[in-house]
C-alpha positions as CSV (number, residue, x, y, z in Angstrom):
1,X,-10.4,-4.7,23.0
2,X,-13.8,-5.1,21.5
3,X,-15.0,-7.3,19.6
4,X,-16.5,-6.3,16.4
5,X,-19.7,-8.1,17.7
6,X,-20.0,-5.4,20.3
7,X,-21.8,-2.7,18.7
8,X,-24.8,-1.7,21.0
9,X,-22.5,-0.4,23.9
10,X,-22.7,4.0,24.3
11,X,-19.3,4.3,23.7
12,X,-20.0,2.7,19.7
13,X,-23.2,5.1,19.6
14,X,-20.8,8.0,20.6
15,X,-18.4,6.4,17.6
16,X,-21.0,6.3,14.8
17,X,-22.4,10.3,15.9
18,X,-19.0,11.3,15.6
19,X,-17.7,9.7,12.9
20,X,-21.0,11.2,10.6
21,X,-20.5,14.7,12.2
22,X,-16.3,14.2,10.7
23,X,-18.1,12.8,7.2
24,X,-20.5,15.8,7.2
25,X,-17.7,18.6,7.7
26,X,-15.9,16.5,4.8
27,X,-18.1,16.9,2.6
28,X,-18.3,20.6,2.8
29,X,-15.1,21.3,2.1
30,X,-14.5,18.7,-0.3
31,X,-16.9,20.2,-2.4
32,X,-16.4,23.0,-1.8
33,X,-12.3,23.2,-2.4
34,X,-12.5,21.1,-5.6
35,X,-15.3,23.0,-7.0
36,X,-13.3,26.3,-6.4
37,X,-10.5,24.3,-7.9
38,X,-12.6,23.7,-11.0
39,X,-14.1,27.4,-11.2
40,X,-10.2,28.6,-10.7
41,X,-9.6,26.5,-13.8
42,X,-12.3,27.1,-15.3
43,X,-12.3,31.6,-15.6
44,X,-8.2,31.5,-15.5
45,X,-7.8,29.7,-18.4
46,X,-3.8,30.3,-18.9
47,X,-3.4,27.8,-16.2
48,X,-4.7,25.1,-17.9
49,X,-1.5,23.5,-18.6
50,X,-0.6,19.9,-19.9
51,X,0.4,18.3,-16.8
52,X,-2.3,20.9,-14.5
53,X,-5.0,18.0,-16.4
54,X,-4.1,15.9,-13.8
55,X,-5.1,18.2,-11.0
56,X,-8.4,18.8,-12.8
57,X,-8.6,14.4,-13.5
58,X,-7.9,14.7,-9.5
59,X,-10.1,17.3,-8.1
60,X,-12.7,15.1,-10.2
61,X,-12.4,12.3,-8.6
62,X,-12.2,13.2,-5.2
63,X,-15.6,15.6,-6.0
64,X,-16.9,12.2,-7.6
65,X,-16.5,10.5,-3.8
66,X,-17.5,13.5,-2.1
67,X,-21.4,13.3,-3.6
68,X,-21.6,9.8,-4.8
69,X,-20.6,7.7,-2.0
70,X,-20.2,9.9,2.3
71,X,-24.0,10.8,2.2
72,X,-24.1,7.6,1.9
73,X,-21.9,6.4,4.8
74,X,-23.7,9.1,6.6
75,X,-26.4,8.7,6.3
76,X,-25.7,5.6,7.9
77,X,-23.8,6.2,10.5
78,X,-26.5,8.5,11.9
79,X,-28.9,6.3,12.3
80,X,-26.5,3.4,13.0
81,X,-27.9,1.1,9.7
82,X,-28.0,0.4,6.3
83,X,-30.8,1.8,4.8
84,X,-30.3,1.5,1.0
85,X,-31.0,-2.0,0.9
86,X,-28.4,-4.3,-1.8
87,X,-28.8,-2.1,-4.3
88,X,-27.6,1.0,-2.0
89,X,-24.8,-1.6,-1.1
90,X,-23.8,-2.4,-4.8
91,X,-23.5,1.6,-5.8
92,X,-21.3,2.4,-2.5
93,X,-19.0,-0.4,-2.9
94,X,-18.4,0.1,-6.4
95,X,-18.4,3.9,-6.7
96,X,-15.9,4.1,-3.2
97,X,-13.7,1.5,-4.7
98,X,-13.7,3.6,-8.8
99,X,-13.2,7.0,-7.5
100,X,-10.8,5.9,-3.8
101,X,-8.4,3.6,-6.5
102,X,-8.4,6.7,-9.3
103,X,-8.1,9.8,-6.7
104,X,-4.7,7.0,-5.6
105,X,-4.1,6.6,-9.4
106,X,-3.7,10.4,-10.5
107,X,-1.7,11.1,-7.1
108,X,1.1,8.9,-9.1
109,X,0.4,10.5,-12.2
110,X,1.6,13.8,-10.5
111,X,4.6,12.1,-8.6
112,X,5.0,10.9,-12.0
113,X,4.9,14.4,-14.1
114,X,7.3,15.5,-10.9
115,X,10.2,13.4,-11.8
116,X,9.5,14.5,-15.7
117,X,9.6,17.6,-15.6
118,X,12.9,17.8,-12.7
119,X,15.1,14.7,-13.9
120,X,13.6,14.4,-17.7
121,X,13.0,18.1,-18.8
122,X,14.0,16.9,-22.2
123,X,10.9,14.2,-22.5
124,X,8.7,16.3,-20.8
125,X,9.1,19.5,-23.4
126,X,7.7,16.3,-25.6
127,X,4.9,15.4,-23.8
128,X,1.7,17.5,-25.1
129,X,-2.0,17.4,-23.6
130,X,-3.0,14.3,-25.5
131,X,0.0,12.4,-23.3
132,X,-1.4,13.8,-19.8
133,X,-4.6,12.7,-20.5
134,X,-3.7,9.1,-21.6
135,X,-2.3,9.4,-17.6
136,X,-4.8,10.1,-16.5
137,X,-7.3,8.2,-18.9
138,X,-5.1,5.1,-17.2
139,X,-6.0,6.2,-13.4
140,X,-9.8,5.9,-14.2
141,X,-9.7,2.6,-16.2
142,X,-7.6,1.1,-13.2
143,X,-10.3,2.4,-10.9
144,X,-13.3,0.8,-12.9
145,X,-11.4,-2.5,-13.4
146,X,-11.0,-3.5,-9.4
147,X,-14.2,-1.6,-8.9
148,X,-16.5,-4.0,-11.2
149,X,-15.0,-6.9,-10.3
150,X,-16.2,-7.5,-7.5
151,X,-19.8,-6.9,-9.4
152,X,-18.4,-9.8,-11.3
153,X,-17.4,-12.1,-8.8
154,X,-14.3,-12.0,-8.5
155,X,-14.5,-11.7,-4.3
156,X,-18.0,-9.1,-3.7
157,X,-19.3,-6.3,-2.2
158,X,-21.8,-6.2,1.1
159,X,-22.4,-4.3,4.0
160,X,-20.0,-4.2,6.6
161,X,-22.1,-6.4,9.3
162,X,-23.2,-5.8,12.5
163,X,-21.8,-2.4,12.5
164,X,-24.1,-1.9,8.8
165,X,-22.7,1.6,8.6
166,X,-20.4,1.0,5.1
167,X,-20.3,-1.2,2.3
168,X,-17.1,-2.2,1.2
169,X,-15.5,-6.1,0.0
170,X,-17.1,-9.0,2.3
171,X,-14.1,-9.2,3.8
172,X,-16.0,-11.3,6.6
173,X,-16.0,-14.3,4.0
174,X,-12.8,-15.6,3.7
175,X,-12.3,-17.6,0.0
176,X,-9.9,-18.8,-2.8
177,X,-11.3,-15.0,-4.4
178,X,-11.3,-13.0,-1.8
179,X,-7.5,-13.7,-1.0
180,X,-6.7,-13.2,-4.6
181,X,-8.5,-10.3,-5.2
182,X,-7.3,-8.4,-1.8
183,X,-3.7,-9.1,-2.8
184,X,-3.4,-8.5,-6.2
185,X,-4.9,-5.0,-5.2
186,X,-2.3,-4.6,-2.4
187,X,-0.1,-4.7,-4.0
188,X,-0.8,-3.3,-7.4
189,X,-2.9,-0.8,-5.5
190,X,-1.1,0.1,-2.6
191,X,2.7,-1.3,-2.5
192,X,3.6,0.0,-6.5
193,X,2.1,3.1,-6.1
194,X,3.8,4.1,-3.1
195,X,6.8,2.6,-4.3
196,X,6.4,4.8,-7.0
197,X,5.8,7.9,-5.5
198,X,8.4,7.1,-3.0
199,X,11.5,7.1,-6.3
200,X,10.0,9.9,-8.0
201,X,10.0,12.8,-5.6
202,X,12.7,11.4,-3.9
203,X,14.5,11.3,-7.1
204,X,13.3,15.0,-7.8
205,X,14.6,16.2,-4.8
206,X,18.0,14.2,-5.1
207,X,18.2,16.0,-8.2
208,X,16.9,19.8,-7.5
209,X,19.8,19.2,-4.6
210,X,22.5,18.4,-7.1
211,X,21.4,21.2,-9.2
212,X,21.9,23.2,-6.0
213,X,25.5,22.1,-5.4
214,X,26.9,22.5,-8.3
215,X,24.9,26.0,-9.1
216,X,27.3,27.5,-5.7
217,X,30.4,25.7,-7.1
218,X,29.8,27.5,-10.2
219,X,30.2,24.2,-12.5
220,X,26.8,24.4,-14.5
221,X,27.3,24.5,-18.3
222,X,24.5,26.7,-19.9
223,X,21.9,24.8,-21.0
224,X,18.7,26.2,-23.0
225,X,16.6,23.4,-21.4
226,X,17.3,24.0,-17.3
227,X,14.2,24.1,-15.7
228,X,15.5,25.6,-12.1
229,X,12.8,28.3,-11.0
230,X,9.3,28.4,-12.9
231,X,9.0,31.5,-15.5
232,X,6.5,34.1,-15.0
233,X,4.0,32.4,-17.4
234,X,4.6,29.1,-16.1
235,X,1.5,27.7,-14.4
236,X,2.4,23.6,-14.5
237,X,1.9,22.9,-10.3
238,X,5.3,20.7,-10.6
239,X,7.6,23.7,-11.8
240,X,6.5,25.3,-8.8
241,X,9.2,25.7,-5.8
242,X,6.1,24.0,-3.6
243,X,6.2,20.7,-5.4
244,X,8.8,19.5,-3.4
245,X,6.8,20.0,0.2
246,X,3.5,19.1,-1.4
247,X,4.6,15.8,-2.7
248,X,6.3,15.0,0.9
249,X,2.5,15.7,2.2
250,X,0.9,13.9,-1.2
251,X,2.6,10.5,0.1
252,X,1.8,11.1,3.5
253,X,-2.0,11.1,2.7
254,X,-2.0,8.4,0.4
255,X,-0.6,6.5,3.5
256,X,-2.9,7.6,6.3
257,X,-5.9,7.1,4.2
258,X,-5.4,3.8,2.9
259,X,-3.2,1.8,5.7
260,X,-6.8,1.7,7.9
261,X,-8.4,-0.2,4.6
262,X,-5.3,-2.2,3.9
263,X,-5.1,-3.4,7.5
264,X,-8.4,-3.9,7.7
265,X,-8.5,-6.4,4.8
266,X,-4.9,-8.0,5.3
267,X,-6.3,-8.7,8.7
268,X,-8.7,-11.6,8.6
269,X,-6.8,-13.1,5.7
270,X,-5.3,-14.8,8.6
271,X,-7.2,-13.7,11.5
272,X,-11.1,-14.6,12.9
273,X,-13.2,-11.8,11.4
274,X,-15.1,-11.6,14.7
275,X,-12.2,-10.7,16.5
276,X,-11.6,-7.8,14.5
277,X,-11.5,-4.2,16.7
278,X,-14.8,-3.0,16.1
279,X,-13.2,0.9,15.5
280,X,-11.4,-0.3,12.5
281,X,-14.0,-0.9,10.2
282,X,-16.1,2.2,11.1
283,X,-12.4,4.9,10.8
284,X,-11.1,3.4,7.6
285,X,-13.9,4.8,4.8
286,X,-13.3,7.9,7.3
287,X,-9.5,7.8,6.4
288,X,-10.2,6.8,3.0
289,X,-12.1,9.7,2.4
290,X,-9.7,12.3,3.7
291,X,-8.3,13.2,0.4
292,X,-11.3,14.7,-0.8
293,X,-10.4,18.3,1.4
294,X,-6.7,17.9,1.5
295,X,-6.4,18.1,-1.8
296,X,-7.4,21.5,-2.9
297,X,-6.4,23.0,-0.2
298,X,-3.0,21.8,-1.0
299,X,-2.6,22.8,-4.3
300,X,-5.1,25.7,-4.0
301,X,-3.5,26.8,-0.6
302,X,0.1,26.1,-0.8
303,X,0.8,27.0,-4.1
304,X,1.8,30.6,-4.6
305,X,1.0,30.9,-7.9
306,X,-3.0,28.7,-8.0
307,X,-3.1,31.0,-4.5
308,X,-3.0,34.1,-6.1
309,X,-5.4,33.3,-8.9
310,X,-8.3,31.6,-6.4
311,X,-7.9,35.1,-4.3
312,X,-8.3,37.3,-7.4
313,X,-11.4,35.0,-8.3
314,X,-12.8,35.1,-4.9
315,X,-12.3,38.9,-4.8
316,X,-14.1,39.5,-8.0
317,X,-11.3,41.2,-9.5
318,X,-11.8,41.4,-13.4
319,X,-7.5,41.9,-14.4
320,X,-4.7,40.1,-12.9
321,X,-2.7,42.5,-11.1
322,X,1.1,41.2,-11.5
323,X,1.7,42.3,-7.8
324,X,-0.8,39.4,-7.0
325,X,0.3,37.0,-9.5
326,X,3.9,37.4,-10.0
327,X,6.1,39.4,-7.1
328,X,9.5,38.6,-9.6
329,X,7.6,40.5,-12.7
330,X,6.4,43.8,-10.7
331,X,10.3,44.1,-9.4
332,X,11.3,43.9,-12.8
333,X,9.2,46.3,-14.4
334,X,10.0,48.9,-11.3
335,X,14.1,48.1,-12.1
336,X,13.0,48.9,-15.9
337,X,11.4,51.9,-14.7
338,X,14.0,53.3,-12.1
339,X,16.4,52.7,-15.1
340,X,14.5,54.7,-17.4
341,X,14.3,57.1,-14.9
342,X,17.8,57.7,-14.6
343,X,18.4,57.6,-18.3
344,X,16.4,60.3,-18.6
345,X,18.9,62.7,-16.8
346,X,22.7,61.2,-17.9
């Protein structure tokens, strides 16, 4: 296996070009997708429910990553060196960590909102916009804390030498500051979020399965707080039928995004940094930025209700048609008209 010192081979040059090209595509997809998400919510204010505040917070973090970080790393990969000097390195490292961990925090709050709506519906009904804003704010504060620490001396940012195409926590200088920061970072920003997301989505899934079994056996008592199916006016993402599968994909994307960086940062604690596989420092940022375009696709394309509003906006429709937004409501309207017509002849 090539070591990290072998950086002038034709294979590495081709890898630089490939990574730069992929980043251009992801930049375009991320900006377009997240801008569309904001445009849909801005045009159709009825979508701005309390839990959907978390979606807007997630989109803002993804958009920030796309605007502040990808252009720098794309340029560095195409010219195969870091041209933005030390100040540019700190800028990139700070915003990469800030927006990256804010995205992680927002995905956790989305999982918690799904858990509350399905498993703790009484509590969920008491939560307001203010509560969900605090949830979103906690994600931003956590990201800010871990992004600032290397600037204030707990570890540090540095150019990924000798590849010199990105900046992150200096994994080539292994000391107590680095080890303590990375171990803490890994536990708080990877292990705990992953555990919490798995718990929330699994609990929600098991609760839905239990409710479905009880419904088949006719064991449900009348309960006005139940939320088995979203009402026509329910626009909370966590109440939609697709929320369970979106949760699964979100967990998978989280693992794919941060496992490469976690492996890179933990690898050097017990191994010689010069033995690092050449491809790992290059592909780790690429995987961490995959959420930029996957998240807007998940919510704008895979959630039927959001997709309907997005199509209406793109098609420049001025009125919400019931058959597109809520087919069930349209069916109810047809049945009502049919009954009225039948009653006319009775």
